[in-house]
Residue frames as a rotation matrix with the C-alpha (Angstrom) as fourth column:
UNK 1
-0.902 -0.152 0.404 8.27
0.255 0.567 0.783 -23.17
-0.348 0.809 -0.473 63.76
UNK 2
0.033 0.986 0.163 4.65
0.920 0.034 -0.389 -22.14
-0.389 0.162 -0.907 63.66
UNK 3
0.283 0.012 -0.959 5.72
-0.021 -1.000 -0.019 -18.56
-0.959 0.025 -0.282 63.04
UNK 4
-0.761 -0.610 -0.220 7.49
-0.277 -0.002 0.961 -19.67
-0.587 0.792 -0.167 59.83
UNK 5
-0.656 0.594 0.467 4.35
0.743 0.616 0.261 -21.45
-0.133 0.518 -0.845 58.64
UNK 6
0.324 0.818 -0.474 2.20
0.688 -0.548 -0.475 -18.42
-0.649 -0.172 -0.741 59.36
UNK 7
-0.047 -0.436 -0.899 4.55
-0.355 -0.834 0.423 -16.08
-0.934 0.339 -0.115 57.44
UNK 8
-0.931 -0.294 0.218 4.65
0.056 0.474 0.879 -18.53
-0.361 0.830 -0.425 54.53
UNK 9
-0.262 0.918 0.299 0.82
0.943 0.309 -0.123 -18.65
-0.205 0.250 -0.946 54.37
UNK 10
0.392 0.375 -0.840 0.56
0.271 -0.920 -0.284 -14.83
-0.879 -0.116 -0.462 54.56
UNK 11
-0.461 -0.645 -0.609 3.06
-0.451 -0.421 0.787 -14.45
-0.764 0.637 -0.097 51.73
UNK 12
-0.891 0.151 0.429 1.26
0.401 0.706 0.583 -17.11
-0.215 0.692 -0.690 49.68
UNK 13
0.091 0.996 -0.004 -2.15
0.918 -0.085 -0.388 -15.50
-0.387 0.031 -0.922 50.10
UNK 14
0.238 -0.066 -0.969 -0.75
-0.078 -0.996 0.048 -12.08
-0.968 0.064 -0.242 49.24
UNK 15
-0.721 -0.607 -0.335 0.77
-0.398 -0.033 0.917 -13.40
-0.567 0.794 -0.218 45.98
UNK 16
-0.557 0.539 0.631 -2.31
0.626 0.772 -0.107 -15.39
-0.545 0.336 -0.768 44.93
UNK 17
0.532 0.807 -0.256 -4.49
0.384 -0.499 -0.777 -12.41
-0.755 0.315 -0.575 43.77
UNK 18
0.080 -0.573 -0.815 -1.57
-0.658 -0.645 0.388 -11.04
-0.748 0.506 -0.429 41.74
UNK 19
-0.854 -0.373 0.363 -1.24
-0.043 0.746 0.664 -14.34
-0.518 0.551 -0.654 39.91
UNK 20
-0.144 0.895 0.421 -4.97
0.797 0.357 -0.486 -14.35
-0.586 0.266 -0.766 39.12
UNK 21
0.553 0.334 -0.763 -4.93
-0.057 -0.899 -0.434 -10.78
-0.831 0.284 -0.478 37.83
UNK 22
-0.415 -0.782 -0.466 -2.06
-0.628 -0.124 0.768 -11.57
-0.658 0.611 -0.439 35.49
UNK 23
-0.802 0.186 0.568 -3.97
0.415 0.856 0.306 -14.54
-0.429 0.481 -0.764 34.11
UNK 24
0.258 0.963 -0.081 -7.11
0.635 -0.232 -0.737 -12.43
-0.728 0.139 -0.671 33.61
UNK 25
0.269 -0.220 -0.938 -5.17
-0.486 -0.872 0.065 -9.81
-0.831 0.438 -0.342 31.62
UNK 26
-0.777 -0.623 -0.087 -3.65
-0.399 0.381 0.834 -12.40
-0.487 0.683 -0.544 29.31
UNK 27
-0.510 0.674 0.534 -7.09
0.726 0.670 -0.153 -13.83
-0.461 0.310 -0.831 28.61
UNK 28
0.413 0.689 -0.595 -8.49
0.276 -0.717 -0.640 -10.39
-0.868 0.100 -0.487 27.84
UNK 29
-0.307 -0.634 -0.709 -5.87
-0.506 -0.523 0.686 -9.70
-0.806 0.570 -0.160 25.13
UNK 30
-0.922 -0.035 0.386 -6.97
0.281 0.627 0.727 -12.48
-0.267 0.779 -0.568 22.76
UNK 31
0.057 0.998 0.023 -10.56
0.827 -0.035 -0.561 -11.21
-0.559 0.051 -0.827 22.95
UNK 32
0.377 0.010 -0.926 -9.36
-0.215 -0.972 -0.098 -7.83
-0.901 0.236 -0.364 21.61
UNK 33
-0.662 -0.716 -0.221 -7.39
-0.419 0.110 0.901 -9.57
-0.621 0.689 -0.373 18.86
UNK 34
-0.438 0.557 0.706 -10.49
0.654 0.736 -0.175 -11.34
-0.617 0.385 -0.687 17.58
UNK 35
0.615 0.671 -0.414 -11.73
0.224 -0.652 -0.725 -8.07
-0.756 0.353 -0.551 16.11
UNK 36
-0.108 -0.773 -0.625 -8.51
-0.558 -0.473 0.682 -7.65
-0.823 0.423 -0.380 14.07
UNK 37
-0.766 -0.185 0.615 -9.15
0.332 0.705 0.626 -10.56
-0.550 0.684 -0.479 11.66
UNK 38
0.306 0.925 0.226 -12.46
0.791 -0.115 -0.601 -8.96
-0.530 0.362 -0.767 10.69
UNK 39
0.603 -0.156 -0.782 -10.60
-0.299 -0.953 -0.040 -5.80
-0.740 0.258 -0.621 9.74
UNK 40
-0.530 -0.848 0.007 -8.02
-0.377 0.242 0.894 -7.83
-0.760 0.472 -0.448 7.80
UNK 41
-0.364 0.481 0.798 -10.79
0.728 0.681 -0.078 -9.60
-0.580 0.553 -0.598 5.88
UNK 42
0.720 0.644 -0.259 -12.25
0.386 -0.682 -0.621 -6.25
-0.576 0.348 -0.740 4.85
UNK 43
0.223 -0.734 -0.642 -8.82
-0.602 -0.621 0.501 -5.06
-0.766 0.275 -0.581 3.71
UNK 44
-0.665 -0.505 0.550 -8.33
0.050 0.705 0.708 -8.20
-0.745 0.498 -0.443 1.60
UNK 45
0.285 0.853 0.437 -11.46
0.676 0.144 -0.723 -7.29
-0.680 0.502 -0.535 -0.35
UNK 46
0.945 0.021 -0.327 -9.57
-0.164 -0.833 -0.528 -4.41
-0.284 0.552 -0.784 -1.94
UNK 47
0.212 -0.926 0.312 -6.39
0.807 0.346 0.479 -4.14
-0.552 0.150 0.820 -3.98
UNK 48
-0.143 -0.340 -0.929 -4.41
-0.029 -0.937 0.347 -1.39
-0.989 0.076 0.124 -5.70
UNK 49
0.749 0.356 0.559 -4.99
0.581 0.051 -0.812 -0.05
-0.318 0.933 -0.169 -9.19
UNK 50
0.052 -0.693 -0.719 -2.22
-0.274 -0.702 0.657 1.31
-0.960 0.163 -0.226 -11.41
UNK 51
-0.212 -0.145 0.966 -2.22
0.792 0.554 0.257 1.53
-0.573 0.820 -0.003 -15.17
UNK 52
-0.921 -0.117 -0.373 -2.74
-0.132 -0.804 0.579 3.53
-0.367 0.583 0.725 -18.32
UNK 53
0.008 1.000 -0.012 -6.27
-0.177 -0.011 -0.984 4.33
-0.984 0.010 0.177 -19.41
UNK 54
-0.886 -0.184 0.425 -7.17
0.347 0.343 0.873 2.74
-0.306 0.921 -0.240 -22.74
UNK 55
-0.492 0.811 0.318 -10.88
0.192 -0.255 0.948 3.51
0.849 0.527 -0.031 -22.74
UNK 56
-0.922 0.264 -0.281 -13.26
0.244 -0.165 -0.956 5.18
-0.299 -0.950 0.087 -20.30
UNK 57
-0.383 0.886 0.261 -17.06
0.257 -0.168 0.952 5.33
0.887 0.432 -0.163 -20.33
UNK 58
-0.122 0.378 0.918 -19.44
-0.780 -0.608 0.147 6.60
0.613 -0.698 0.369 -17.62
UNK 59
0.803 0.517 0.295 -19.82
-0.589 0.616 0.523 3.01
0.089 -0.594 0.800 -16.39
UNK 60
0.861 -0.504 0.060 -16.44
0.493 0.859 0.137 1.33
-0.120 -0.088 0.989 -17.10
UNK 61
0.544 -0.813 -0.206 -12.70
-0.764 -0.582 0.278 1.94
-0.346 0.006 -0.938 -16.96
UNK 62
0.942 -0.313 0.118 -10.36
0.334 0.851 -0.406 -0.07
0.027 0.422 0.906 -19.19
UNK 63
0.606 -0.795 -0.028 -6.62
-0.738 -0.575 0.353 0.01
-0.296 -0.194 -0.935 -18.44
UNK 64
0.706 -0.565 -0.427 -3.36
0.230 0.753 -0.617 -1.70
0.670 0.337 0.661 -19.37
UNK 65
0.920 -0.322 -0.222 -0.52
0.204 -0.089 0.975 -2.08
-0.334 -0.943 -0.016 -16.92
UNK 66
-0.140 -0.987 -0.076 2.34
0.385 -0.125 0.914 -1.41
-0.912 0.099 0.398 -19.29
UNK 67
0.139 0.111 -0.984 3.16
-0.697 -0.695 -0.176 0.24
-0.703 0.711 -0.019 -22.61
UNK 68
-0.814 -0.471 0.340 3.85
-0.147 0.734 0.663 -3.12
-0.562 0.490 -0.667 -24.24
UNK 69
-0.542 0.627 -0.560 1.63
-0.805 -0.195 0.561 -3.81
0.243 0.754 0.610 -27.28
UNK 70
-0.357 0.392 -0.848 0.71
0.026 0.911 0.411 -7.26
0.934 0.124 -0.335 -25.97
UNK 71
-0.978 -0.016 0.206 -0.29
-0.200 -0.170 -0.965 -5.92
0.050 -0.985 0.163 -22.52
UNK 72
-0.571 0.799 -0.188 -3.54
0.766 0.601 0.227 -7.35
0.295 -0.014 -0.955 -21.22
UNK 73
-0.552 0.507 0.662 -6.52
-0.334 -0.862 0.382 -5.02
0.764 -0.010 0.646 -21.01
UNK 74
-0.745 0.365 -0.559 -8.43
0.665 0.462 -0.586 -5.00
0.045 -0.808 -0.587 -17.73
UNK 75
-0.418 0.697 0.583 -11.91
-0.043 -0.655 0.754 -3.60
0.908 0.290 0.303 -17.41
UNK 76
-0.823 0.142 -0.550 -13.45
0.565 0.111 -0.818 -2.37
-0.055 -0.984 -0.172 -14.16
UNK 77
0.018 0.939 0.343 -16.89
0.763 -0.235 0.602 -0.96
0.646 0.250 -0.721 -13.30
UNK 78
-0.844 -0.132 0.520 -17.63
-0.159 -0.864 -0.477 2.46
0.512 -0.486 0.709 -11.80
UNK 79
-0.269 0.799 -0.537 -20.19
0.941 0.338 0.032 2.64
0.207 -0.497 -0.843 -9.01
UNK 80
0.580 0.559 0.592 -22.19
0.401 -0.829 0.390 5.56
0.709 0.011 -0.705 -7.69
UNK 81
0.945 -0.249 -0.213 -19.68
0.139 -0.285 0.948 5.80
-0.297 -0.926 -0.235 -4.79
UNK 82
0.313 -0.885 0.346 -16.55
0.944 0.251 -0.212 5.94
0.101 0.393 0.914 -7.00
UNK 83
0.706 -0.213 -0.676 -14.26
0.119 -0.904 0.410 8.82
-0.698 -0.370 -0.613 -6.07
UNK 84
0.447 -0.555 0.702 -12.32
0.863 0.059 -0.502 10.39
0.237 0.830 0.505 -8.95
UNK 85
0.843 -0.199 -0.500 -9.60
0.131 -0.825 0.549 12.86
-0.521 -0.529 -0.670 -7.98
UNK 86
0.472 -0.818 0.327 -6.49
0.412 -0.124 -0.903 14.61
0.779 0.561 0.279 -9.24
UNK 87
-0.719 -0.677 0.156 -4.38
0.081 -0.305 -0.949 14.89
0.690 -0.670 0.274 -6.07
UNK 88
-0.839 0.422 -0.343 -6.78
0.361 -0.040 -0.932 16.52
-0.407 -0.906 -0.119 -3.61
UNK 89
-0.583 0.606 -0.541 -9.16
-0.693 -0.719 -0.058 17.98
-0.424 0.341 0.839 -6.21
UNK 90
-0.123 0.645 0.754 -12.31
0.243 0.756 -0.608 16.09
-0.962 0.108 -0.250 -7.21
UNK 91
-0.734 -0.061 -0.677 -12.82
-0.617 -0.357 0.701 15.66
-0.284 0.932 0.224 -10.98
UNK 92
0.365 0.926 0.092 -15.45
-0.705 0.339 -0.623 14.01
-0.609 0.163 0.777 -13.21
UNK 93
0.263 -0.169 0.950 -15.38
0.376 0.925 0.060 10.93
-0.889 0.341 0.306 -15.41
UNK 94
0.947 0.173 0.272 -15.30
0.316 -0.335 -0.888 13.23
-0.063 0.926 -0.372 -18.45
UNK 95
0.671 -0.742 -0.013 -11.85
-0.740 -0.670 0.062 14.47
-0.055 -0.032 -0.998 -17.40
UNK 96
0.117 -0.607 0.786 -10.36
-0.146 0.772 0.619 10.95
-0.982 -0.187 0.002 -17.58
UNK 97
0.589 0.010 -0.808 -8.66
-0.791 -0.197 -0.580 10.60
-0.165 0.980 -0.108 -20.98
UNK 98
0.950 -0.289 0.115 -7.02
0.308 0.925 -0.223 7.63
-0.042 0.247 0.968 -22.75
UNK 99
0.305 -0.929 0.210 -3.25
0.363 -0.091 -0.927 7.55
0.880 0.359 0.310 -22.34
UNK 100
0.173 -0.188 0.967 -3.36
-0.744 -0.668 0.004 8.97
0.645 -0.720 -0.255 -18.80
UNK 101
-0.502 -0.388 -0.773 -1.69
0.221 0.807 -0.548 6.91
0.836 -0.446 -0.319 -16.04
UNK 102
0.235 0.682 0.692 -3.92
-0.674 -0.399 0.622 6.45
0.700 -0.613 0.366 -12.99
UNK 103
-0.871 -0.370 -0.322 -3.71
0.002 0.654 -0.757 4.85
0.491 -0.660 -0.569 -9.58
UNK 104
-0.123 0.876 0.467 -6.40
-0.843 -0.341 0.417 3.93
0.524 -0.342 0.780 -7.11
UNK 105
-0.770 0.001 0.638 -8.22
-0.459 0.694 -0.555 1.25
-0.443 -0.720 -0.534 -5.20
UNK 106
-0.386 0.629 -0.675 -10.36
-0.607 0.378 0.699 -1.59
0.695 0.679 0.236 -6.52
UNK 107
-0.255 0.395 0.883 -12.87
-0.808 0.414 -0.419 -3.79
-0.531 -0.820 0.214 -4.71
UNK 108
-0.996 -0.091 -0.006 -13.28
-0.083 0.870 0.486 -7.42
-0.039 0.485 -0.874 -5.68
UNK 109
-0.278 0.949 -0.150 -16.73
-0.852 -0.171 0.494 -8.17
0.443 0.265 0.856 -7.04
UNK 110
-0.118 0.331 0.936 -18.92
-0.775 0.558 -0.295 -10.68
-0.620 -0.761 0.191 -5.26
UNK 111
0.718 0.461 0.521 -19.77
-0.031 0.769 -0.638 -12.66
-0.695 0.442 0.567 -8.37
UNK 112
0.068 -0.664 0.745 -18.15
0.863 0.413 0.290 -13.18
-0.500 0.623 0.601 -11.74
UNK 113
0.881 0.373 0.291 -18.70
0.469 -0.761 -0.447 -9.53
0.055 0.531 -0.846 -12.67
UNK 114
0.169 -0.823 0.543 -16.15
0.339 -0.469 -0.816 -6.78
0.926 0.321 0.200 -13.09
UNK 115
-0.267 -0.332 -0.905 -14.28
0.963 -0.110 -0.244 -5.54
-0.019 -0.937 0.349 -10.04
UNK 116
0.718 0.665 0.204 -15.50
0.648 -0.746 0.153 -2.15
0.254 0.022 -0.967 -8.79
UNK 117
-0.335 -0.800 0.498 -13.47
0.516 -0.598 -0.613 1.04
0.789 0.052 0.613 -8.78
UNK 118
0.349 0.391 -0.852 -13.53
0.932 -0.239 0.272 2.65
-0.098 -0.889 -0.448 -5.35
UNK 119
0.628 -0.236 -0.741 -11.10
-0.016 -0.956 0.291 5.49
-0.778 -0.171 -0.604 -6.08
UNK 120
0.478 -0.530 0.700 -9.19
0.863 0.132 -0.488 6.75
0.166 0.838 0.520 -9.12
UNK 121
0.558 -0.386 -0.735 -6.33
0.143 -0.827 0.543 9.26
-0.818 -0.408 -0.406 -8.77
UNK 122
0.848 -0.245 0.470 -4.88
0.474 -0.046 -0.879 10.92
0.237 0.969 0.077 -11.89
UNK 123
0.751 -0.575 0.325 -2.23
-0.616 -0.787 0.031 12.74
0.238 -0.223 -0.945 -9.83
UNK 124
0.761 -0.523 0.384 0.18
0.191 0.746 0.637 9.78
-0.620 -0.412 0.668 -9.94
UNK 125
-0.185 -0.920 -0.345 3.67
-0.370 -0.260 0.892 9.69
-0.911 0.293 -0.292 -11.40
UNK 126
0.800 0.498 -0.334 3.28
-0.449 0.129 -0.884 9.56
-0.397 0.858 0.327 -15.16
UNK 127
0.086 -0.748 0.658 5.37
0.315 0.647 0.694 7.06
-0.945 0.148 0.291 -17.14
UNK 128
-0.404 -0.374 0.835 6.98
0.831 0.231 0.505 7.67
-0.382 0.898 0.218 -20.49
UNK 129
0.532 0.733 0.423 5.46
0.846 -0.445 -0.294 9.97
-0.028 0.514 -0.857 -23.05
UNK 130
0.572 -0.248 0.782 6.23
0.217 -0.874 -0.436 13.69
0.791 0.419 -0.446 -23.25
UNK 131
0.898 -0.208 0.387 7.44
-0.440 -0.438 0.784 14.01
0.006 -0.875 -0.485 -19.68
UNK 132
0.595 -0.718 0.360 10.17
0.400 0.653 0.643 11.42
-0.697 -0.239 0.676 -20.15
UNK 133
0.290 -0.487 0.824 11.33
0.922 -0.088 -0.376 13.01
0.256 0.869 0.423 -23.40
UNK 134
0.657 0.023 0.753 11.28
0.038 -0.999 -0.002 16.51
0.753 0.030 -0.658 -21.90
UNK 135
0.946 -0.325 -0.014 13.32
0.016 0.003 1.000 15.52
-0.325 -0.946 0.008 -18.86
UNK 136
0.542 -0.816 -0.201 16.91
-0.706 -0.313 -0.636 16.64
0.455 0.487 -0.745 -19.36
UNK 137
0.861 -0.335 -0.384 19.50
0.426 0.887 0.181 13.95
0.279 -0.319 0.906 -18.86
UNK 138
0.771 -0.631 -0.083 22.51
-0.340 -0.520 0.784 14.76
-0.538 -0.576 -0.616 -16.74
UNK 139
0.621 -0.650 -0.438 25.80
-0.464 0.146 -0.874 14.71
0.631 0.746 -0.211 -18.60
UNK 140
0.869 -0.388 -0.307 28.31
0.495 0.691 0.527 12.26
0.008 -0.610 0.793 -17.28
UNK 141
0.705 -0.700 0.115 31.38
-0.706 -0.708 0.012 13.93
0.072 -0.090 -0.993 -15.91
UNK 142
0.265 -0.678 -0.686 34.69
-0.067 0.696 -0.715 12.13
0.962 0.235 0.139 -16.20
UNK 143
0.967 0.084 -0.239 35.61
0.213 0.241 0.947 10.58
0.137 -0.967 0.216 -12.90
UNK 144
0.493 -0.847 0.201 38.82
-0.852 -0.516 -0.086 11.81
0.177 -0.129 -0.976 -11.33
UNK 145
0.153 -0.531 -0.833 41.63
-0.125 0.826 -0.549 9.28
0.980 0.188 0.060 -11.28
UNK 146
0.891 0.163 -0.423 42.25
0.350 0.346 0.871 7.58
0.288 -0.924 0.251 -7.99
UNK 147
0.775 -0.594 0.216 44.93
-0.626 -0.675 0.391 9.02
-0.086 -0.438 -0.895 -5.72
UNK 148
0.373 -0.668 0.644 46.99
-0.002 0.693 0.721 5.79
-0.928 -0.270 0.257 -5.77
UNK 149
0.539 -0.146 0.829 47.16
0.821 0.312 -0.479 5.87
-0.189 0.939 0.288 -9.55
UNK 150
0.884 -0.219 0.413 48.32
-0.055 -0.926 -0.374 9.50
0.464 0.308 -0.830 -9.47
UNK 151
0.652 -0.670 0.355 50.94
-0.571 -0.126 0.811 8.65
-0.499 -0.732 -0.465 -6.87
UNK 152
0.387 -0.499 0.775 52.36
0.501 0.820 0.278 5.86
-0.774 0.280 0.567 -9.03
UNK 153
0.683 -0.079 0.726 52.56
0.675 -0.311 -0.669 8.19
0.279 0.947 -0.158 -12.03
UNK 154
0.882 -0.349 0.317 54.37
-0.412 -0.898 0.156 10.78
0.230 -0.268 -0.936 -9.95
UNK 155
0.526 -0.701 0.481 56.95
-0.242 0.419 0.875 8.20
-0.815 -0.577 0.051 -8.76
UNK 156
0.435 -0.337 0.835 57.75
0.761 0.633 -0.141 7.12
-0.481 0.697 0.532 -12.28
């Protein structure tokens, strides 16, 4: 009977460090996750930009988000770090023209001021205008009659 007790104690002591290591690993994981909310907070400071340029100056960008006449104008500020591109090619503020659809990233301002433009990309899909009118529309082909309908006509 003492042999059974000794084997039980040996097995128990062998399993004890494994249990402690598993607990230590699970405690280490939440510590790594604590850095993720900081990254999420930084990401929430920015939001996407998409719209048609109404007016552009060296310091501001004014856009509307649709072609509707009653569409609200939104004005954003350029900073010295603002990146202006057409696809992969860098361009200048002078090359931004009214009527051009742009996309990009905006950063929320700290105060009541205008939100700041981080990046503007003119190489986005353009809505309406000449491109929509120039696009040829596919002609609709008549659909072939269903086989069952043809079979009924053949029986009659």
